[in-house]
N, C-alpha and C positions, 0 to 999 in steps of 0.2 A: 504494500500500500504506500504510494508516494505521499510524503508529508512535507510541508514547508519547514525549512530549518528554523524559521522564526517561532514556531509553535513550541510551547514549554516542554512537551514530551516527544519532540520529533525524533530523538535518538533513543527512545525507549522501546524495547520489544517485550510484548506480553504474551505468554502462553495461557490460554483460558480453557481449563478442563470442566468448567461449571456448566450447569444447564438451568432451565426455568428462569427464575427472576434475579436472585441476589447477585451472584457472580456476573452474569451477563450485563446487568445494569451497571455494575462497577466498571467492567471493561469497556462498556459503551462510552462512559464519560472519559476514560483514558484515551480511547480512540478519537473522540471529538477534540481532545487536547493535543492530538498529533501522534499518539503512540501507534506502533505497528502491532495490531492485535491478531494473533493466530488462534482461532477457536478450534479445539480438538473435540470432535463429537463421536458418539458411539457408532460403530460400523453398522450399516443397514438403515436404522431408523433415525439416527442423529439425535439431537437435542429433543427431549419430549415436547418442548414448546412448539416444535414444527407441526405437530398434529393438533394443536389447539384451534378451536373456532375463534374468529371466522377465517375460513380459507381465503387467501389473497395472493395473487401473483405466483401461484404454484407452491406457496408455503402458507404459514399462518401469519395473519396480520400482526399478532402479538410478537412473534419471532422477528419479523421484519423491523418493527419499531425498536426492539432491544438489541439488534445486531447490525445496525447500519455501519458500513465502512470497515467491517472486519473481513478477514480471510478465514475460510472454514475448511477443515479436512476431516474426513471420516477415518477412524483408526481403531483397530482391535488391540487394546492394551494387553490382552493375554497372548497375542501373537509375538514370539520373541523377536522376529526381524522387524516388525513394525514398532515394537517397544524400543528397539535399539535406535530406530530413526527418531523417535520421540526424545530419547536421551541425547541424541546429537543436537536436536533443536534446543533442548534445555540448556546445553552448554553455552548457547549464544543469547539466552533470555536474560532480561533484567528483572522481570516480574513473572511469577506463576500464581494463578488463581485456581483453587479447587474447592469443591464443596461436597466431597464424599464423606461418609461417616469415618470417624477416626480409625486408622489401621488399614483402610483400603489401599491407599497409595503406597504404604509400606509393603503390603503383600505383592504389589505390582512392581516393586523395586524403584518407585518414583517418589519416595518420601524425601523430606528436606535433608536429612543427614546424608543420604546417598547422593543427592544432586549437588549439595554444597561442596562435596569433595572435588568435583570437577568444575564447579562454578561458585567460588566463595562469595561473589557479589550478588548472588541470587536473592531476591526478596520473595519469599514463599508465603502466600496468604491462604489460609484455610478458613472457610466459612462454614460453620455448623450451627445446629440449633442450640446446643448446650456446651460447646467447647470441646477441647481435645482431652480434658481430664475431668474427673469427678464421676459420681454414681450415675448421672444421666447421659454421659458422653455418647453411649451407643443407642440411646432411645430415639425412635422415629418421632417426627413431629412436623406440623405445618404452622403457618402464621398464627392461626387461631389458637393453637395449643400454647405457643410462646406468649401470646397476649394473655391467655388465661393464667398461666403459671407465674408470670411476672407480676400479677396483680393489676396490670393496666386495664384489662377488660372489666375488672371489678369496679373501676372508677366510673364506668359508664352506666351503672345501674340506675333504673328509674325509681320512682317513689315506692313501687311494689317490690323492689329488690331484684328485678330481672335485668340482666345485662342485654345490650343490643349488639347485633353484628356490626363491626366497624366497616366503613365503606372503603378503607384503604388497607393495603398490606403493610402495616407499620413495621412488623418484625422483619420482613424480607428487605424492605427499602431502608427504613430508619434504623433497624437493628443489625442489618447485614450489609447491604450495598454501600451505604454512606460511611459507616465506620470502617469498612474495608478500604474505601478510597482514602479516607483521612490517614489511616495508618500506612498505606502504600506510599502516599506522597511524603509523609514524615520519614519513612524508611529510606526513600530515594534521597532526601535531603541529608539524612544522617550518613548514608553511604558516600555521598559526595565529599564528606569530611573525613570519614574513617576508612572507606574502601571496602567494607564488608556488608553482606546482606544479613537477613534475619528471618525467623519464622514468626508470622503473625497469626495469632489464635483469635479469631473473630467469632464470638458466641452471640447469636441473635437474641436469645432470651435474656442474657446478661445486659445487653445494650438497651433493652426496653426500659430499664429502671430509670434511665436518664429522662424519659418522657414523664415519669411520675414524680418529678421533683417537688411539686406542690403538695402532693399527698404524703411524700416522705417528710417534708418539712412539718406538716400538720401532726404526723404521728411521732416522729423522732424528736422534734424540737418542742412541739406544742402539747404532746401527750394525748392527742385526740385524733384517732384515725378517721379518714373520710367516711361519712354516712351515706347510704344509698339515696341518691336524688336530693341531697340536702346541702351540697356545697355550692360555692359561687358559680363554678363552671359546669355543674352537673344537674342543675335544675333547682337549686335551693334559693335562687335570687331572681326577682322579676327583671333584674338588670342584665341578665345573660340567659337568653332562651329563644325558643322558636314559637311563633304565634301564627295560628291559622287565619287566613284572610277569608273574605266573604266568598271568593271564587275557588276555594279549596287549595290555594297556594300557601306559602309560608313566608313570614317575615323573620329574618335572623336579626335580633336586636341585642346589641352588646354595649349599651350606654352605661358602663360601669362607673366612670368618674362623675362626680356630682354635676359638673357643668353640662356634660352630655345628657345625664338623666333629666335635668330640668328642661332642656331643649326638647328631648323626646316626649316628656309629659305634656309640654306646651303643644306640640304638633298633634298628639293623639287626643288632646282635650281632657286630660286627667286633671281634676280639680286639685288645687294646692293642698287641701285638707286630706287628700287620699294618697299623697306621694311619699309619705314617710313609711319606708318599707322595713324599718328596724324591728318593730314590735311583732308584726304578723306578715312576713314576706309572702306567704301563700295567698293571703287575702288580696294583697296588692297585685300579685301576679294574676289573680282571677279578674280583677278590675281592668288590668291592661289587656288581657285576652279578650274581654267583652268589647272593648273599643276597637281593637285591631280587627276582630271578626266582623265588624259592621261595615267595612270598606274592602274593595277589591285590591289586588296586588298592584294594578296599574294606578289606582288612586293613591296608594301609599308611595309608589315611585314618584309621582308628581309632588306629593306632600313633602317627602324627604329629599327631593332632588337637589336642593340648594342648602341643605342643613348639614352642619358639622356635628354629626351625632352618632356615628358607628351603627348604621342600620342598612341592611341589604335585603333584597328579595332572594330566596333560595331558587337559583336558576337550574334548569335541566342542563346536563353536560353539553348537549348539542348547541344550546343557546350561549353557554359560556364560551365555547370554542369560537363561535361566530361574533363575539363581542368586538365592536370596532376599536376599542381601546387596545386589545391584543394585536389587532392588525397593525396599528400604528407602531407598536413596539416590535413588530416582526417576529412574534414568538413562534409562529408556525410557518415562517418563510422558507426554512430548509425542508428538503424532501428526501424520502427514501424510495428507492426503486427496486423492483423485482421483475425481471423481464421487461415487458412493455408497460407494466403498471407502475404508478407512483402515487404517493400520498404524503401529506405533511409528516415530517420527522418528529420523533418524540422530543419535546423540550427537555433540556438538561441544564443543571445550574452552573453553567460556565458563561462568563461574560464573553461577548463577541471578540474582544481583543485577544483572548487566550484560546479561541476555538477555531477549528479548521474552517476556513471561509467557503469551502465547496458547498454550493447550494444543494446539489443532487449527488447522493452517494448510494451505493447499492447494498442491499442485504445479501449475505453470501449464500450461494447455492451449496449443497453438500457435495464436495468433491470426493468420489469414491476411490478405492485403492488403485484401480486400473489407470486412472488419470492423474494419480498423485505423484508418481515417481519423480518427475521433473520438478514438481513444486517443492518436494522435500529438500531439494538441493538449492533452494533459494538462499542466497547469502543473508546473514543478519544485516540490519541497517549498517551500511558501509562504514560510517564514522565510528562504529563500535569495534572494527577490526584494526589490529595494529598496522600502522604505516599507511592506512587508507584515509584520505581527507574528504571523501564524499560527504555531502551535507554540511560542509563548513564554508563560511564566508571569511576570507582572509584578506587583510589589508597589508599591502607590500609597498614600502617606500624605496626609492632608488631603483625603480623597476626597469629603467630604460636600457641598461647594458650590463655587461659583465656578470657578476654574481647575481644581481637582481633579476636580470633577464633569464638566466638559467633557472633560478628559483621559481620565477613565474611559470615558466614552461613546465617544470616538474610538478608544481602544486596543481596546476590545471590538469595535467595528465593523471594525477591521483584523485581527481574528482572535485577539487575545490572551486568555488565561485570566487573570483578575484576582484578586488578593488585596488587598482594600481595607481601609483603616483610617482612623478618625477618633476623636474623643473619645467620641462616642455614636452609636448606630445611627440611620440615617435610613430611615424606613419604605419609601419608594419608590425608594431608590437602586438596589438590585439589579434590581428589576422593570423599570427603565427602560433596562437595558443590553442590547444585542444579545448573544445567547448563541452562535450559530453552533456549537452542540453542545458548548460549553465550560461548565464549572461555576464561576461566580464566587462568591467568598466575602467576607464582611465580618467583621472582628475589631476590636472596640472597643479603643482604646488612647489614653491620655493621654501624648503623647510628651514632656511636661515631666518625666515620672517615669522614672528609669532602671529601676526594678523593673517598671514597666508595659511598657517596651520589651523587657526580658528575657522577660516572660510572653508578649508578642506573638510573639517569635521561637521560643519553645518550640512554639507552635501552628503557626507557619509551617514550622518544620523537619519537623513531622509531615505537612504537606501535600506537600512535595517541594522540589526545587531551584528557586530563583528565577533567572530568566534576566536580568531587568532590574528596577531599582527606581527609582521616581520619588519623590523626597523633596520633597514640596510643602507639608507642614504648616507653618503659620506663624501668628504673632500680630502684630497691628498696634496697639501700645499707644497710649493717648491722653493719658496724664498729662503735664502740663508739668513741667519739671525742678524747679520750685519747689513742686510739689504733694507732699503727704505720701506719696502712693502711688508716687512716681516710682522710688524705690529698688527696691521690690517688683516694679514693672513692668519695670524694667531687667533684673533677675534672670530674670524670666519670659521676656522676649524672647531673652535669651542661651540659656536652657535649650531653648526650642522652636526658635528660628531657627538657632542655631549648634551647640549641643551635641548635640541630638537627631540631626541628620544624621550627626555623627561616631559616635554610638553605633550607628546603623543600619549605617554603613560597617564598623565593627568586626566586626559579625556577618556581613555579606554578603561583604566583599572577600576574605577568606581562602578561603572555599568557592568563590567564582567563579574565583579564580586557580587553585585546585586542579583545577577542571573544565576550565580552559582557555578560558573565555569568560564574558562578562557585561557589563552596562551599568549605570552609575549616572548619573542625571540629577537635579541639585539645582536647585531653583527659588530664584534669588536676586532681585535687584531693581536697577533703575537708581539707587535711593537709595544703593547702595553707592558710586557714583561722584559723585553730585550732592549727597548729603545730604538729598534729598527735593525734590519739585516744588512744595511749598506752604510758605507762611510758617511755619506751625506744624507742619511735618513732624517727627515725633518722633526725637530723637537716638538713642534706644535701638534703634529699628527700623533706621536707617541703619547704626549700628555693628554690629548683629548680622548684617546682610546683607553688610557689608564683610568680617566674619570668615568668612561662608559662602563668599564668592568665593575667599578665600585657601584655605579648606578644599578647594574644588574642585580647585585646582591642586596642592595637596599630595597629595591622593588620586590624582590623575591620574598623577603621577610614580611612585607606588607600585603602581598597578593595571596599568599598561601592561607588556607589550603584550596580555596576556590580557583585561584588563578596561578598558573605555574609560569615563572619568569626564568628564562635561561638565556645563554648566549653562545656564540661560536667565536673562536679566535683563529681566523685563517692566517696562513703564512703568505708567502709570495704567490700570487695567482695571476694567470695569464689574462689580464684585463687591460683595457686602455689606460687605466690608472698607472700601471707599471710599464707602459710601453717604453722600450729603450733601456730598461734596467739590466744591469750586468748579471747574468746567471752564474758567473764564477763565484759570487758570494755564497751560493747555495751548496757548494761542493762538500762542505762539512756536515751537511744534513744527512740523516739516514736515508731519506728519499730526496736525492739531490736534483730536484727539478721544480719548475713552476707547477702549481696545481691547476687543473682545468676548472672552470667555473662550476660545472655540474658536480664536481667532487666536493665543493662547499655547499651546493644546493641540497645534496642528499641529506646531510645531518641537520640542516635547517628544517627541511620538511619533516624529518623524523621527530624533532622537538615539538612540532605542531601536532603530531599524530597521537592517537591513544597509546601507541607503543612507548611513549615517554611519560607515562602517567605517574612515575615515581622519581622523576628527575626535577629538582628544584634548586635554583640559585647556583647552577653549574655553568661554567664557561668551557665548552668542549674545545679541546685543542685539535684543530683540523689543519695541520701545518707540516705534514710529512716528517714529524719527529723533531722539528727545529726547536720545540720547547725544551728538549733535553740538553741543549748546548750549555 
């Protein structure tokens, strides 16, 4: 599933073994935030939800709403060869979701302890009714059972003591899917700092107690447990209830606060002498009910239309979906497709800025074993593989020639989208880069100028987030310290070689840290250690590169753990900067030759890649052994 790299979960792969509602809803939200979700279903029949009414688009409408934008494979987990293929997929996964009873995944050899041996970063989420441990762990149950056993259903009793069937699957959604999401996202954040995954035990029955906070407060703190039909939100107050209208519809009235209550009573015509509900709330409720029953729902709509009073008409679902206010908010603007059919997609609680912008995405057909062999070999999201830069947007300064040009070509070939900068455009630079479907850009910038750098970043910010920056721009001044131009060239070397990378970092580092990831690679020089390889090597160049190496370590301490800052220290490289240099000075080196620009580009690209995930504050010597002199 292609995802925009700007989405928060664009580099996350999810294996979803769950069915019906809790796990599929959790993985739907992850998919809408950019994750690559692979749904593994039972061979033959697939997810049980596929058979639920109503049938739609060759599958169930329920299934389509819950599985938009995912990939689905049928798999027989008892088949050793297919289970081995699942294990291979698990090695590349960031998140695994399952909702079997405790012990089932262990019997299949797919439990957390087994999988983390090959994938220590795996976040393994188990959703069950009663948790992985305890006397009820193996007990079967559905939403109604968890609602009953958590006491939540008991809070809905009427005055006769009879509970009512809830209209929502609160345990599946509020006790299962949403807690799974919260914990998965927290675990991903924790992993970004510590590098290891964990096992998440999500128990739907346990999580329902959060919804009973007011009942718990009444009993645990107040010493009086809720009474059937007698509490504020369960029928014990005229200020919070449902009242039948003259045409058989209902008014949902919640004017709890005194100012709302007085306005409500004014609108329904309740005399001031009958408004005090403290002594006999049931009598007040009867008087309110009599007045509400005297008028139709439309009359009450008109009566309360301009009132700030917390009153609504109980609308049928079909009218609620057609509400013009929802159309203005584009709540149902996205669509799910199955074959030639499409319908509005299920709204999920993600703001548009963090959600995949695709209007139409498909629900997955069930791909059976015969058609699956090639699909099993799909690579994981490329930016998760060592040395692959796919899905990354990289900013590269000093891109026009030499090391910069070689680095641009290599990073583009490894799949990155490039934002290139140099003092002036080079006509053939972009045309020479492999595209791989990515749109590379060039923005001219003289990095010696602070205002030019600010202008560059105004343009970069409009493009989108930068995942890595390679700060390669540099000057190699030629003036001798006795020359009149030496002072001016010294200032230029410091502005370009030392100060400009600091300005770049000032713009990049805070945003990268806020996003939780990023790479900075600064191109230094062996001259920072040696003072230069040649008799007339310029002091200002060596001094500026020495300052740059210090900057690398200073930034690394402040960027970690979210942002890894490193550098490379090339030696003499066959670039226009060293045109005419005497190679005789290199004879004492273990590798007595000039480096090729691509030999410097390779370690630069490596430091941007996932393969360098444990390298921080390091300046790699890429100088043919000259650092040993």
